[in-house]
DRENDO-1510 file (C-alpha; in Angstrom, 1 decimal, always signed):
<recs>
REC; n; res; u; v; w
REC; 1; UNK; -43.4; -21.7; +11.1 .
REC; 2; UNK; -40.1; -22.0; +13.1 .
REC; 3; UNK; -41.1; -25.5; +14.2 .
REC; 4; UNK; -41.8; -26.5; +10.7 .
REC; 5; UNK; -38.4; -25.1; +9.6 .
REC; 6; UNK; -36.7; -27.0; +12.4 .
REC; 7; UNK; -38.3; -30.3; +11.3 .
REC; 8; UNK; -36.9; -29.6; +7.8 .
REC; 9; UNK; -33.4; -29.4; +9.4 .
REC; 10; UNK; -32.9; -25.7; +9.4 .
REC; 11; UNK; -30.5; -26.0; +12.3 .
REC; 12; UNK; -29.9; -22.3; +12.9 .
REC; 13; UNK; -33.5; -21.6; +13.7 .
REC; 14; UNK; -34.7; -21.3; +17.3 .
REC; 15; UNK; -38.4; -21.4; +18.2 .
REC; 16; UNK; -38.7; -17.9; +19.7 .
REC; 17; UNK; -41.9; -16.7; +18.2 .
REC; 18; UNK; -40.0; -13.8; +16.7 .
REC; 19; UNK; -39.3; -13.4; +13.0 .
REC; 20; UNK; -35.5; -12.7; +13.4 .
REC; 21; UNK; -32.6; -12.6; +11.0 .
REC; 22; UNK; -31.9; -16.3; +11.4 .
REC; 23; UNK; -35.6; -17.2; +10.6 .
REC; 24; UNK; -35.5; -15.0; +7.5 .
REC; 25; UNK; -32.3; -16.7; +6.3 .
REC; 26; UNK; -33.9; -20.1; +6.8 .
REC; 27; UNK; -37.1; -19.0; +5.0 .
REC; 28; UNK; -35.0; -17.8; +2.0 .
REC; 29; UNK; -33.0; -21.0; +1.9 .
REC; 30; UNK; -36.3; -23.0; +2.0 .
REC; 31; UNK; -37.8; -20.9; -0.8 .
REC; 32; UNK; -34.7; -21.5; -3.0 .
REC; 33; UNK; -34.9; -25.3; -2.5 .
REC; 34; UNK; -38.7; -25.2; -3.4 .
REC; 35; UNK; -38.5; -23.1; -6.5 .
REC; 36; UNK; -40.1; -20.0; -5.0 .
REC; 37; UNK; -38.9; -16.4; -5.1 .
REC; 38; UNK; -36.4; -16.2; -2.2 .
REC; 39; UNK; -37.7; -13.0; -0.7 .
REC; 40; UNK; -37.9; -14.2; +2.9 .
REC; 41; UNK; -41.6; -13.4; +3.1 .
REC; 42; UNK; -43.9; -16.2; +4.3 .
REC; 43; UNK; -47.0; -15.5; +2.2 .
REC; 44; UNK; -49.5; -18.0; +0.7 .
REC; 45; UNK; -47.4; -20.1; -1.5 .
REC; 46; UNK; -44.4; -20.3; +0.9 .
REC; 47; UNK; -46.7; -21.3; +3.8 .
REC; 48; UNK; -48.4; -24.0; +1.7 .
REC; 49; UNK; -44.9; -25.3; +0.6 .
REC; 50; UNK; -43.9; -25.5; +4.3 .
REC; 51; UNK; -47.0; -27.5; +5.1 .
REC; 52; UNK; -46.5; -29.8; +2.1 .
REC; 53; UNK; -42.8; -30.4; +3.0 .
REC; 54; UNK; -43.8; -31.9; +6.4 .
REC; 55; UNK; -45.3; -35.0; +4.8 .
REC; 56; UNK; -43.4; -38.2; +4.0 .
REC; 57; UNK; -44.9; -41.2; +2.1 .
REC; 58; UNK; -46.8; -43.3; +4.7 .
REC; 59; UNK; -47.6; -40.5; +7.0 .
REC; 60; UNK; -51.3; -40.4; +6.0 .
REC; 61; UNK; -53.8; -42.2; +3.7 .
REC; 62; UNK; -53.5; -40.7; +0.2 .
REC; 63; UNK; -56.5; -40.7; -2.1 .
REC; 64; UNK; -58.2; -38.4; -4.6 .
REC; 65; UNK; -60.4; -35.8; -2.9 .
REC; 66; UNK; -62.5; -32.9; -4.2 .
REC; 67; UNK; -59.7; -30.6; -3.1 .
REC; 68; UNK; -56.6; -32.6; -4.1 .
REC; 69; UNK; -54.2; -33.7; -1.5 .
REC; 70; UNK; -50.7; -32.1; -1.8 .
REC; 71; UNK; -47.4; -32.8; -0.2 .
REC; 72; UNK; -43.9; -34.3; -0.5 .
REC; 73; UNK; -45.5; -37.7; +0.2 .
REC; 74; UNK; -47.5; -37.3; -3.1 .
REC; 75; UNK; -44.3; -36.3; -4.9 .
REC; 76; UNK; -42.6; -39.5; -3.6 .
REC; 77; UNK; -45.6; -41.6; -4.6 .
REC; 78; UNK; -45.6; -40.1; -8.1 .
REC; 79; UNK; -41.8; -40.6; -8.4 .
REC; 80; UNK; -42.0; -44.3; -7.4 .
REC; 81; UNK; -44.9; -45.0; -9.7 .
REC; 82; UNK; -43.2; -43.3; -12.7 .
REC; 83; UNK; -40.0; -45.2; -12.0 .
REC; 84; UNK; -41.9; -48.4; -12.1 .
REC; 85; UNK; -43.5; -47.5; -15.4 .
REC; 86; UNK; -47.0; -46.5; -14.1 .
REC; 87; UNK; -48.0; -43.1; -15.5 .
REC; 88; UNK; -48.6; -40.8; -12.6 .
REC; 89; UNK; -48.2; -37.7; -14.6 .
REC; 90; UNK; -46.0; -34.7; -13.6 .
REC; 91; UNK; -44.2; -35.2; -10.2 .
REC; 92; UNK; -45.9; -32.1; -8.9 .
REC; 93; UNK; -47.1; -33.3; -5.5 .
REC; 94; UNK; -50.8; -33.0; -6.4 .
REC; 95; UNK; -52.9; -36.2; -6.1 .
REC; 96; UNK; -55.0; -35.8; -9.2 .
REC; 97; UNK; -56.7; -38.0; -11.8 .
REC; 98; UNK; -53.5; -39.3; -13.4 .
REC; 99; UNK; -52.0; -40.2; -10.0 .
REC; 100; UNK; -55.1; -42.1; -9.0 .
REC; 101; UNK; -55.2; -44.0; -12.3 .
REC; 102; UNK; -51.5; -45.0; -11.8 .
REC; 103; UNK; -52.2; -46.2; -8.2 .
REC; 104; UNK; -55.0; -48.3; -9.4 .
REC; 105; UNK; -52.9; -49.8; -12.2 .
REC; 106; UNK; -50.1; -50.5; -9.8 .
REC; 107; UNK; -52.5; -52.2; -7.4 .
REC; 108; UNK; -54.0; -54.2; -10.2 .
REC; 109; UNK; -50.5; -55.4; -11.3 .
REC; 110; UNK; -49.3; -56.3; -7.8 .
REC; 111; UNK; -52.4; -58.2; -6.6 .
REC; 112; UNK; -53.6; -55.5; -4.2 .
REC; 113; UNK; -57.2; -54.4; -3.7 .
REC; 114; UNK; -57.8; -51.9; -6.4 .
REC; 115; UNK; -59.3; -48.8; -4.6 .
REC; 116; UNK; -57.0; -46.0; -5.7 .
REC; 117; UNK; -56.0; -45.4; -2.1 .
REC; 118; UNK; -52.4; -45.4; -0.8 .
REC; 119; UNK; -52.4; -47.0; +2.6 .
REC; 120; UNK; -49.8; -49.2; +4.4 .
REC; 121; UNK; -50.1; -52.2; +2.0 .
REC; 122; UNK; -49.6; -50.1; -1.1 .
REC; 123; UNK; -46.8; -48.1; +0.4 .
REC; 124; UNK; -45.0; -51.3; +1.5 .
REC; 125; UNK; -45.3; -52.8; -2.0 .
REC; 126; UNK; -44.0; -49.6; -3.6 .
REC; 127; UNK; -41.0; -49.6; -1.3 .
REC; 128; UNK; -40.3; -53.2; -2.0 .
REC; 129; UNK; -40.4; -52.7; -5.8 .
REC; 130; UNK; -38.5; -49.4; -6.0 .
REC; 131; UNK; -36.1; -49.1; -8.9 .
REC; 132; UNK; -33.4; -46.6; -8.1 .
REC; 133; UNK; -31.6; -47.1; -11.3 .
REC; 134; UNK; -34.3; -45.5; -13.4 .
REC; 135; UNK; -34.1; -41.9; -14.2 .
REC; 136; UNK; -36.5; -39.6; -12.4 .
REC; 137; UNK; -39.4; -38.6; -14.6 .
REC; 138; UNK; -38.2; -40.6; -17.6 .
REC; 139; UNK; -41.7; -41.7; -18.6 .
REC; 140; UNK; -43.1; -38.2; -18.4 .
REC; 141; UNK; -40.3; -36.9; -20.5 .
REC; 142; UNK; -40.9; -39.5; -23.1 .
REC; 143; UNK; -44.5; -38.5; -23.4 .
REC; 144; UNK; -43.6; -34.8; -23.6 .
REC; 145; UNK; -41.1; -35.6; -26.4 .
REC; 146; UNK; -43.8; -37.6; -28.3 .
REC; 147; UNK; -46.2; -34.7; -28.1 .
REC; 148; UNK; -43.4; -32.4; -29.4 .
REC; 149; UNK; -42.8; -34.7; -32.3 .
REC; 150; UNK; -46.5; -34.7; -33.2 .
REC; 151; UNK; -46.4; -30.9; -33.4 .
REC; 152; UNK; -43.4; -30.8; -35.9 .
REC; 153; UNK; -44.5; -29.2; -39.1 .
REC; 154; UNK; -48.1; -28.5; -38.0 .
REC; 155; UNK; -49.5; -25.0; -38.6 .
REC; 156; UNK; -49.7; -22.6; -35.7 .
REC; 157; UNK; -53.3; -22.1; -36.6 .
REC; 158; UNK; -54.2; -25.5; -35.1 .
REC; 159; UNK; -53.0; -24.5; -31.6 .
REC; 160; UNK; -55.0; -23.1; -28.7 .
REC; 161; UNK; -53.2; -20.9; -26.0 .
REC; 162; UNK; -54.2; -19.3; -22.8 .
REC; 163; UNK; -52.4; -15.9; -22.4 .
REC; 164; UNK; -52.2; -15.0; -18.7 .
REC; 165; UNK; -51.7; -11.4; -17.5 .
REC; 166; UNK; -50.4; -11.9; -14.0 .
REC; 167; UNK; -51.8; -10.0; -11.0 .
REC; 168; UNK; -55.0; -7.8; -11.3 .
REC; 169; UNK; -56.6; -4.8; -9.7 .
REC; 170; UNK; -56.9; -6.6; -6.3 .
REC; 171; UNK; -53.3; -7.9; -6.6 .
REC; 172; UNK; -51.4; -5.1; -8.4 .
REC; 173; UNK; -48.0; -6.7; -8.0 .
REC; 174; UNK; -44.7; -4.7; -8.0 .
REC; 175; UNK; -44.9; -0.9; -8.4 .
REC; 176; UNK; -42.4; +1.0; -10.5 .
REC; 177; UNK; -40.5; +4.2; -9.6 .
REC; 178; UNK; -43.1; +6.3; -11.3 .
REC; 179; UNK; -46.0; +4.5; -9.7 .
REC; 180; UNK; -46.9; +2.1; -12.6 .
REC; 181; UNK; -48.3; -1.2; -11.3 .
REC; 182; UNK; -47.4; -4.6; -12.7 .
REC; 183; UNK; -51.1; -5.5; -13.2 .
REC; 184; UNK; -51.5; -2.7; -15.8 .
REC; 185; UNK; -48.3; -3.6; -17.6 .
REC; 186; UNK; -49.1; -7.3; -17.8 .
REC; 187; UNK; -52.7; -6.6; -19.1 .
REC; 188; UNK; -51.4; -4.3; -21.8 .
REC; 189; UNK; -48.8; -6.8; -23.1 .
REC; 190; UNK; -51.0; -9.9; -22.7 .
REC; 191; UNK; -54.0; -8.4; -24.5 .
REC; 192; UNK; -51.8; -7.4; -27.4 .
REC; 193; UNK; -50.2; -10.8; -27.5 .
REC; 194; UNK; -53.6; -12.5; -27.6 .
REC; 195; UNK; -54.7; -10.2; -30.4 .
REC; 196; UNK; -51.5; -11.0; -32.4 .
REC; 197; UNK; -51.9; -14.8; -31.9 .
REC; 198; UNK; -55.6; -14.6; -33.0 .
REC; 199; UNK; -54.6; -12.5; -36.0 .
REC; 200; UNK; -52.3; -15.2; -37.4 .
REC; 201; UNK; -55.1; -17.7; -37.2 .
REC; 202; UNK; -54.4; -19.5; -33.9 .
REC; 203; UNK; -56.7; -19.3; -30.9 .
REC; 204; UNK; -55.8; -17.3; -27.9 .
REC; 205; UNK; -57.8; -16.7; -24.8 .
REC; 206; UNK; -57.1; -14.4; -21.8 .
REC; 207; UNK; -57.1; -15.8; -18.2 .
REC; 208; UNK; -58.6; -12.6; -16.8 .
REC; 209; UNK; -60.2; -9.3; -17.7 .
REC; 210; UNK; -58.8; -5.8; -16.9 .
REC; 211; UNK; -60.9; -5.6; -13.7 .
REC; 212; UNK; -60.6; -9.2; -12.3 .
REC; 213; UNK; -57.9; -10.7; -10.1 .
REC; 214; UNK; -58.1; -14.6; -10.2 .
REC; 215; UNK; -55.5; -16.4; -8.1 .
REC; 216; UNK; -52.7; -18.5; -9.7 .
REC; 217; UNK; -54.7; -21.7; -8.9 .
REC; 218; UNK; -57.8; -20.2; -10.5 .
REC; 219; UNK; -55.9; -19.4; -13.7 .
REC; 220; UNK; -54.4; -22.9; -13.8 .
REC; 221; UNK; -57.8; -24.4; -13.3 .
REC; 222; UNK; -59.2; -22.4; -16.2 .
REC; 223; UNK; -56.3; -23.6; -18.4 .
REC; 224; UNK; -57.1; -27.2; -17.5 .
REC; 225; UNK; -60.8; -26.8; -18.1 .
REC; 226; UNK; -60.2; -25.2; -21.5 .
REC; 227; UNK; -57.7; -27.9; -22.3 .
REC; 228; UNK; -55.4; -25.5; -24.2 .
REC; 229; UNK; -52.1; -26.6; -25.7 .
REC; 230; UNK; -50.0; -24.1; -23.7 .
REC; 231; UNK; -50.1; -21.3; -21.2 .
REC; 232; UNK; -48.0; -18.1; -21.6 .
REC; 233; UNK; -48.1; -16.0; -18.4 .
REC; 234; UNK; -46.9; -12.4; -18.6 .
REC; 235; UNK; -45.4; -11.0; -15.4 .
REC; 236; UNK; -42.8; -8.3; -14.3 .
REC; 237; UNK; -39.7; -8.8; -12.3 .
REC; 238; UNK; -38.9; -6.7; -9.2 .
REC; 239; UNK; -36.0; -6.3; -6.8 .
REC; 240; UNK; -35.1; -3.7; -4.1 .
REC; 241; UNK; -32.0; -2.8; -6.2 .
REC; 242; UNK; -33.1; -0.5; -9.0 .
REC; 243; UNK; -30.0; -1.4; -11.0 .
REC; 244; UNK; -31.4; -4.9; -11.6 .
REC; 245; UNK; -32.5; -5.2; -15.2 .
REC; 246; UNK; -33.2; -7.8; -17.9 .
REC; 247; UNK; -35.5; -10.5; -19.2 .
REC; 248; UNK; -36.1; -14.0; -17.8 .
REC; 249; UNK; -38.5; -16.9; -18.4 .
REC; 250; UNK; -39.6; -19.8; -16.2 .
REC; 251; UNK; -41.0; -23.3; -16.4 .
REC; 252; UNK; -42.1; -25.9; -13.9 .
REC; 253; UNK; -39.2; -27.6; -12.2 .
REC; 254; UNK; -38.2; -29.0; -8.9 .
REC; 255; UNK; -35.1; -30.8; -7.5 .
REC; 256; UNK; -36.5; -34.1; -8.9 .
REC; 257; UNK; -38.5; -33.1; -11.9 .
REC; 258; UNK; -38.6; -30.6; -14.8 .
REC; 259; UNK; -41.0; -30.1; -17.6 .
REC; 260; UNK; -39.1; -30.6; -20.8 .
REC; 261; UNK; -41.6; -28.9; -23.1 .
REC; 262; UNK; -41.9; -26.0; -20.6 .
REC; 263; UNK; -38.2; -25.6; -20.6 .
REC; 264; UNK; -38.1; -25.5; -24.4 .
REC; 265; UNK; -40.9; -23.0; -24.8 .
REC; 266; UNK; -39.3; -20.8; -22.1 .
REC; 267; UNK; -35.9; -20.9; -23.9 .
REC; 268; UNK; -37.5; -20.1; -27.3 .
REC; 269; UNK; -39.3; -17.1; -25.8 .
REC; 270; UNK; -36.3; -15.8; -24.0 .
REC; 271; UNK; -34.1; -16.2; -27.2 .
REC; 272; UNK; -36.6; -14.0; -29.1 .
REC; 273; UNK; -36.8; -11.4; -26.4 .
REC; 274; UNK; -33.1; -11.0; -26.2 .
REC; 275; UNK; -32.9; -10.9; -30.0 .
REC; 276; UNK; -35.4; -8.1; -29.9 .
REC; 277; UNK; -33.3; -6.0; -27.5 .
REC; 278; UNK; -34.7; -7.1; -24.2 .
REC; 279; UNK; -31.4; -7.5; -22.4 .
REC; 280; UNK; -29.6; -8.4; -20.2 .
REC; 281; UNK; -30.3; -12.1; -20.6 .
REC; 282; UNK; -31.3; -13.2; -17.1 .
REC; 283; UNK; -31.7; -16.8; -18.3 .
REC; 284; UNK; -34.4; -19.6; -18.0 .
REC; 285; UNK; -35.2; -20.9; -14.5 .
REC; 286; UNK; -37.3; -23.7; -13.0 .
REC; 287; UNK; -40.0; -22.5; -10.6 .
REC; 288; UNK; -43.1; -23.9; -8.8 .
REC; 289; UNK; -45.6; -21.1; -9.0 .
REC; 290; UNK; -49.2; -22.3; -9.2 .
REC; 291; UNK; -49.6; -21.3; -12.9 .
REC; 292; UNK; -46.7; -23.7; -13.7 .
REC; 293; UNK; -47.2; -26.5; -11.2 .
REC; 294; UNK; -51.0; -26.9; -11.4 .
REC; 295; UNK; -51.5; -26.7; -15.2 .
REC; 296; UNK; -51.6; -30.0; -17.1 .
REC; 297; UNK; -50.0; -28.7; -20.3 .
REC; 298; UNK; -46.9; -26.8; -21.3 .
REC; 299; UNK; -46.8; -23.6; -19.2 .
REC; 300; UNK; -44.3; -20.7; -18.9 .
REC; 301; UNK; -43.9; -17.4; -17.2 .
REC; 302; UNK; -42.3; -14.5; -19.0 .
REC; 303; UNK; -40.8; -11.5; -17.3 .
REC; 304; UNK; -39.5; -9.1; -20.0 .
REC; 305; UNK; -38.0; -6.7; -17.5 .
REC; 306; UNK; -37.8; -5.4; -13.9 .
REC; 307; UNK; -40.5; -2.9; -13.1 .
REC; 308; UNK; -38.3; -1.6; -10.3 .
REC; 309; UNK; -35.7; -0.5; -12.8 .
REC; 310; UNK; -36.3; +3.0; -14.1 .
REC; 311; UNK; -34.9; +2.0; -17.5 .
REC; 312; UNK; -37.0; -1.2; -17.8 .
REC; 313; UNK; -40.1; +0.5; -16.4 .
REC; 314; UNK; -39.9; +3.2; -19.1 .
REC; 315; UNK; -39.7; +0.6; -21.8 .
REC; 316; UNK; -42.4; -1.7; -20.3 .
REC; 317; UNK; -45.0; +1.1; -20.4 .
REC; 318; UNK; -44.0; +2.3; -23.9 .
REC; 319; UNK; -46.5; +1.1; -26.6 .
REC; 320; UNK; -43.8; +0.7; -29.2 .
REC; 321; UNK; -41.6; -1.3; -26.8 .
REC; 322; UNK; -44.6; -3.4; -25.8 .
REC; 323; UNK; -45.1; -4.2; -29.5 .
REC; 324; UNK; -41.5; -5.6; -29.7 .
REC; 325; UNK; -42.3; -7.8; -26.7 .
REC; 326; UNK; -45.5; -9.2; -28.4 .
REC; 327; UNK; -43.7; -9.7; -31.7 .
REC; 328; UNK; -40.8; -11.6; -29.9 .
REC; 329; UNK; -43.2; -13.8; -28.0 .
REC; 330; UNK; -45.3; -14.5; -31.1 .
REC; 331; UNK; -42.1; -15.6; -32.9 .
REC; 332; UNK; -41.0; -17.7; -30.0 .
REC; 333; UNK; -44.4; -19.4; -29.8 .
REC; 334; UNK; -44.3; -20.1; -33.5 .
REC; 335; UNK; -40.8; -21.6; -33.3 .
REC; 336; UNK; -41.9; -23.9; -30.4 .
REC; 337; UNK; -45.0; -25.3; -32.1 .
REC; 338; UNK; -44.0; -25.4; -35.7 .
REC; 339; UNK; -40.6; -27.0; -35.3 .
REC; 340; UNK; -40.2; -28.3; -31.8 .
REC; 341; UNK; -37.0; -30.3; -31.2 .
REC; 342; UNK; -36.5; -32.5; -28.1 .
REC; 343; UNK; -34.1; -31.2; -25.5 .
REC; 344; UNK; -32.5; -32.8; -22.4 .
REC; 345; UNK; -33.4; -31.2; -19.1 .
REC; 346; UNK; -31.6; -32.0; -15.8 .
REC; 347; UNK; -33.5; -32.5; -12.6 .
</recs>
């Protein structure tokens, strides 16, 4: 891990084999740059991000495989293809179907052998034709705006959503001062929200049951297989400081790319939560969690409060307060689908 951090220019890290304070600081800084919770712990998503960060375009042959290749080299490939007008989809670092199709179209237009594989010849041609003046992700944003315009004025009843209760019995998540676990809170809120969405005539499915614990990638895969219009994941915030309180929402975003539709849905949901008394407003943030990164549709994560705050915990487990959350989220979802307006997202 320290060697990987050093290769990423974490100059204050020494390869000692000991997880010292300097290593923890470097891990936290790396997590911040990658859109991950900066908790200093090298668990699954952080380790995968460290591995992915070690690849540059041209380091290896890129092609579509059963388990998709991931890495910063794929991000650069997607960025270059999108800049040139070839639709590689979200710049998420995952070599999927859209990226392969864009590679083949690029090869077809530049006289290369059309095999969907990114070897030395394709990399050389991509570098020769790079257009630095084009805005990152412009084509993807244009497609998102077009989809938003198509939704204007349509009834919410025509939409299909996946409601995702984060965590599960095998992954309980944060624990509140009274012993309440996040998995139980998210299930209670998500199941109520799904019921409310279905009650107004739309279609809502749940990503898990009360006794299952699918991973973030499993949940994202389910959303893609179901081809829903949006994913709303319910989670709970946590910090060692019990004074931390408030509501926040998240969408997929990196240093180079941000989901415009995700940012707009996240903003609509947070506005409604704050209007319904879930304060302080802890704002909208870009993140790269699997449920945001690996889904092929608009996806957001909602954290109505901090389970580690005695005040927030008391509200999060109260049925009446949970009802205000579900009502706020239903109103935010309705606002997003019925009258979506394009917004400009940096990144």
